[in-house]
C-alpha positions in Angstrom: 178.1 35.7 6.5 178.4 38.3 9.3 177.3 41.9 8.9 178.9 44.3 11.5 177.9 47.7 10.0 174.3 47.8 11.3 175.4 47.1 14.8 177.7 50.1 14.9 174.8 52.3 13.6 172.5 51.0 16.4 175.1 51.8 19.1 175.6 55.2 17.7 171.8 55.9 17.7 171.5 54.7 21.3 174.4 57.0 22.3 173.0 60.0 20.6 169.6 59.3 22.3 171.1 59.1 25.7 173.0 62.3 25.2 170.0 64.2 24.0 167.8 63.0 27.0 170.6 63.8 29.4 170.8 67.4 28.1 167.0 67.7 28.4 167.1 66.6 32.0 169.9 69.1 32.8 168.0 71.9 31.2 164.9 71.0 33.2 166.8 71.0 36.4 168.4 74.3 35.6 165.0 75.9 35.0 163.5 74.6 38.2 166.3 75.5 40.6 167.4 78.7 38.9 164.0 80.5 38.9 161.9 79.2 41.8 160.0 82.6 42.3 158.2 82.1 39.0 156.3 79.0 40.1 152.6 79.7 40.2 151.2 80.1 43.7 147.7 79.0 44.7 145.3 81.8 44.8 143.9 82.4 48.3 140.2 82.1 49.0 138.1 85.2 48.7 138.5 87.3 51.9 136.3 89.9 53.6 138.2 92.9 54.9 136.8 95.0 57.8 138.4 98.3 58.4 139.2 98.8 62.0 138.0 102.0 63.7 140.4 104.7 64.9 143.0 104.1 62.3 143.6 100.5 63.3 144.8 98.1 60.5 142.1 96.2 58.6 141.3 92.7 59.6 141.4 90.0 56.9 140.0 86.5 57.3 139.7 83.6 54.8 136.1 82.4 54.8 133.9 80.4 52.6 131.7 82.7 50.5 128.0 82.2 51.2 125.0 83.8 49.6 124.1 87.1 51.4 121.1 86.9 53.7 118.5 89.5 52.8 116.7 90.9 55.9 113.6 93.1 55.5 113.8 96.5 57.0 112.5 96.4 60.6 110.5 99.2 62.1 109.9 98.7 65.8 107.2 100.7 67.6 106.9 101.1 71.3 103.3 101.2 72.5 102.4 103.7 75.2 99.2 104.9 76.8 99.3 108.2 74.9 99.1 107.3 71.2 100.7 110.6 70.2 103.8 109.6 72.0 105.4 106.9 69.9 109.0 106.0 69.3 109.9 104.5 65.9 113.2 102.6 65.5 115.3 103.5 62.5 115.5 101.0 59.6 118.2 98.5 59.9 120.1 96.7 57.1 122.5 93.9 57.6 125.5 93.1 55.3 126.3 89.7 54.0 126.3 87.1 56.7 129.7 85.5 57.2 131.1 82.9 59.5 130.3 83.1 63.3 133.9 84.2 64.1 133.8 87.1 61.5 134.3 90.6 62.8 131.5 91.9 60.7 129.0 89.6 62.5 130.3 90.7 65.9 129.9 94.3 65.0 126.4 93.7 63.7 125.3 92.0 66.8 126.6 94.8 69.0 124.8 97.4 66.9 121.5 95.5 67.2 121.8 95.1 70.9 122.4 98.9 71.4 119.3 99.7 69.4 117.1 97.5 71.4 118.4 98.9 74.6 117.6 102.5 73.6 114.1 101.6 72.5 113.2 99.8 75.8 114.5 102.7 77.9 112.5 105.3 76.0 109.2 103.3 76.3 109.7 102.8 80.0 110.3 106.4 80.6 107.2 107.6 78.8 105.0 105.0 80.6 106.3 106.0 84.1 105.7 109.7 83.4 102.1 109.3 82.3 101.3 107.0 85.2 102.6 109.5 87.7 100.7 112.4 86.1 97.3 110.8 85.8 97.5 108.6 88.8 98.4 110.8 91.8 98.5 114.4 90.6 97.5 116.7 93.4 94.2 118.5 92.7 92.9 121.4 94.8 89.6 121.0 96.6 88.3 123.7 99.0 91.8 124.6 100.2 93.3 121.1 100.3 95.5 119.4 97.7 94.2 115.9 97.3 96.6 113.3 95.8 94.5 110.5 94.5 92.9 108.8 91.5 90.0 106.9 93.2 88.2 108.9 95.9 85.5 108.0 98.4 83.6 110.8 100.2 81.6 110.7 103.4 79.0 113.5 103.7 77.4 114.1 107.0 73.7 114.6 106.0 72.3 115.5 109.4 69.9 118.5 109.5 72.6 121.1 110.2 74.7 120.0 107.2 72.2 119.5 104.5 72.3 123.1 103.2 76.0 122.7 102.2 76.0 119.2 100.8 75.2 120.0 97.2 78.0 122.6 96.9 80.5 120.4 98.6 79.7 117.4 96.3 80.0 119.7 93.3 83.4 121.0 94.4 84.7 117.5 94.8 83.3 116.3 91.5 84.9 119.1 89.6 88.3 117.6 90.3 87.2 113.9 90.7 84.2 113.2 88.4 84.3 109.5 89.3 84.4 110.0 93.1 82.0 107.8 95.1 79.9 110.1 97.4 78.2 108.4 100.4 75.7 110.2 102.6 74.9 109.0 106.1 73.4 110.6 109.1 75.8 112.3 111.5 79.5 111.7 111.9 79.7 109.6 115.1 82.6 107.3 116.1 81.2 104.7 118.5 83.4 102.1 120.1 82.5 99.1 122.3 85.6 98.4 124.3 88.4 97.5 121.8 86.3 97.4 118.6 84.3 99.9 116.5 80.6 99.3 116.6 79.5 97.8 113.3 83.1 97.9 112.1 84.9 95.0 110.4 85.7 93.2 113.7 82.4 93.9 115.5 80.4 90.9 116.8 77.9 91.2 119.6 75.1 93.4 120.9 75.5 97.1 119.9 74.7 99.9 122.4 71.5 101.8 121.7 72.5 104.7 119.4 70.6 107.0 117.1 70.1 105.7 113.5 69.3 107.4 110.3 68.6 106.1 106.8 71.2 106.7 104.1 70.8 109.6 101.7 73.3 108.1 99.2 72.3 108.4 95.5 73.3 104.9 94.2 72.9 106.0 90.6 75.7 108.5 91.0 78.2 105.9 92.2 80.6 103.9 90.1 79.9 100.2 89.7 82.4 99.4 92.5 80.8 102.1 94.7 77.3 100.6 94.2 78.6 97.1 95.1 80.2 98.6 98.2 77.1 100.5 99.2 75.2 97.3 99.4 77.7 95.9 101.9 78.0 99.0 104.1 74.5 100.4 104.0 73.2 98.8 107.2 76.5 99.0 109.2 77.0 102.7 108.4 73.4 103.6 109.1 73.8 102.1 112.5 77.5 102.9 113.2 77.9 106.2 111.3 81.3 107.6 110.5 83.2 105.1 112.7 81.9 102.1 110.8 82.5 103.9 107.4 86.2 104.7 108.2 86.8 101.2 109.7 85.5 99.5 106.6 86.7 101.8 103.8 90.3 102.1 105.0 90.9 98.6 103.5 89.0 99.3 100.2 90.8 100.1 97.0 90.6 103.9 97.3 93.5 106.4 97.2 91.8 109.0 99.4 88.9 109.1 102.0 87.3 112.5 102.3 85.0 113.4 105.2 82.8 116.5 105.3 81.1 117.3 108.7 80.9 119.7 111.6 82.4 117.0 113.8 80.1 117.8 116.7 79.0 114.2 117.2 82.5 113.2 118.5 83.8 110.0 119.9 81.8 107.8 122.2 83.2 104.8 124.1 81.1 102.1 125.7 82.2 99.4 128.0 80.4 96.1 128.3 78.7 95.3 131.6 79.5 92.1 133.4 76.1 90.6 132.6 74.3 92.2 129.7 74.2 95.6 128.0 76.8 98.3 127.9 77.6 101.6 129.6 78.7 104.9 128.1 81.9 105.9 129.9 83.3 108.6 127.6 81.9 111.1 125.1 83.3 114.3 123.7 80.2 115.0 121.7 78.9 118.6 121.7 75.4 117.3 122.5 76.3 114.9 125.4 79.7 115.0 127.2 80.8 112.2 129.5 84.2 112.5 131.2 84.4 109.0 132.7 87.7 107.0 133.0 88.8 105.8 129.6 92.0 103.9 128.7 94.9 105.8 127.3 94.6 103.9 124.0 92.3 101.2 122.5 93.1 98.5 120.0 90.9 100.1 117.3 92.8 103.4 117.7 96.2 101.8 117.2 94.8 99.8 114.2 93.5 102.9 112.5 96.8 104.9 112.9 98.9 101.9 111.7 96.7 101.4 108.6 96.7 105.1 107.7 100.4 105.3 108.2 100.7 103.1 105.0 98.8 105.9 103.1 102.0 107.9 103.0 103.5 105.0 100.9 100.3 104.5 98.8 99.6 101.2 100.5 96.4 102.6 102.1 94.2 105.7 101.5 95.1 109.2 102.6 92.6 110.9 104.9 91.2 114.4 104.2 88.9 116.2 106.7 86.8 119.3 105.9 85.3 120.8 109.0 82.4 123.2 108.8 82.4 124.1 112.5 84.8 122.6 115.1 88.2 120.9 114.9 88.0 117.2 114.3 88.7 114.8 117.2 92.2 113.8 118.2 92.1 110.3 116.8 91.0 111.7 113.4 93.8 114.3 113.4 96.4 111.6 114.2 95.1 109.5 111.3 95.4 112.5 108.9 99.0 113.1 110.0 99.9 109.5 109.7 98.4 109.2 106.1 99.9 112.4 104.8 96.5 113.9 104.1 95.1 117.2 105.3 92.5 118.7 107.7 90.9 122.0 106.5 88.4 124.3 108.0 85.6 125.4 105.5 83.8 127.7 107.9 83.7 130.2 105.1 80.8 128.2 103.6 78.6 129.3 106.5 79.6 132.9 106.0 78.8 132.7 102.3 75.4 131.3 103.1 74.6 134.1 105.6 75.8 136.7 103.0 73.3 135.5 100.5 
């Protein structure tokens, strides 16, 4: 027996289901295509915004957030010789560190670079100023302005000069307490041909000249001066002022000071063909010889060339204090080449007579 009624009901249910689903699909399509602006957009990553200077628009970049780096405040001090002169850098604080391409990091690096540059410049300026003031400040000594820090003094301690030595040494030590003061007999400059007798380049037999023991007080010398006195004691006792100048012009002094009456003068010997030597020239006040001498000797040129470097602080300056007559020509040329001074202190003799 066939039953047809249930089949019709099943077809009707299927049709109704299809219609309903079709309507739902149509409604969904209408919602999607009719209102696209209401679709939720993905939120952007957190951004750091840096305001540009001078009214420029802000710069925004998407970066990955990282925990901020805490940097302790930095105080930078610049050390100088004078402890009272000290530059202190201001405290610096850095914002959160972002990616290497971030504008904030670039600005931070630029700021740190500027700070370091200012600090270095200040320190260098202070150091240079103090060095110039303490190193080569001109100081007055008996009418001459001596520019030096380390000073070596030659005092002619012959009989005619002894009454003035104490005062002269005192005047020098007022301005240069650490000056090395050497005392030798007379102020002779003795040359054997092309070299200074008992100078740095001297080898051979010296002519017979007057000798006198040194009057130098070794206890009053600096450690360097005492070591030098050991080396020059015998040469300067025999060669006098000539040997002293020839040896000390290459020592680490800024100024060489000579106090004398300059009456011993320059003496030039020539070697004889066989043995011995002969005095051919002397401008000494005690024994003049006007024999033929060469226009210039090697030792004279070497002295002038060396003292020329004194004007550039590569050699000592030469200062002469004359109690009686003007120093010899070679000494005056060395003074001029070095940038030193030659001063007459004849007033010391008048002061002694007045007392």
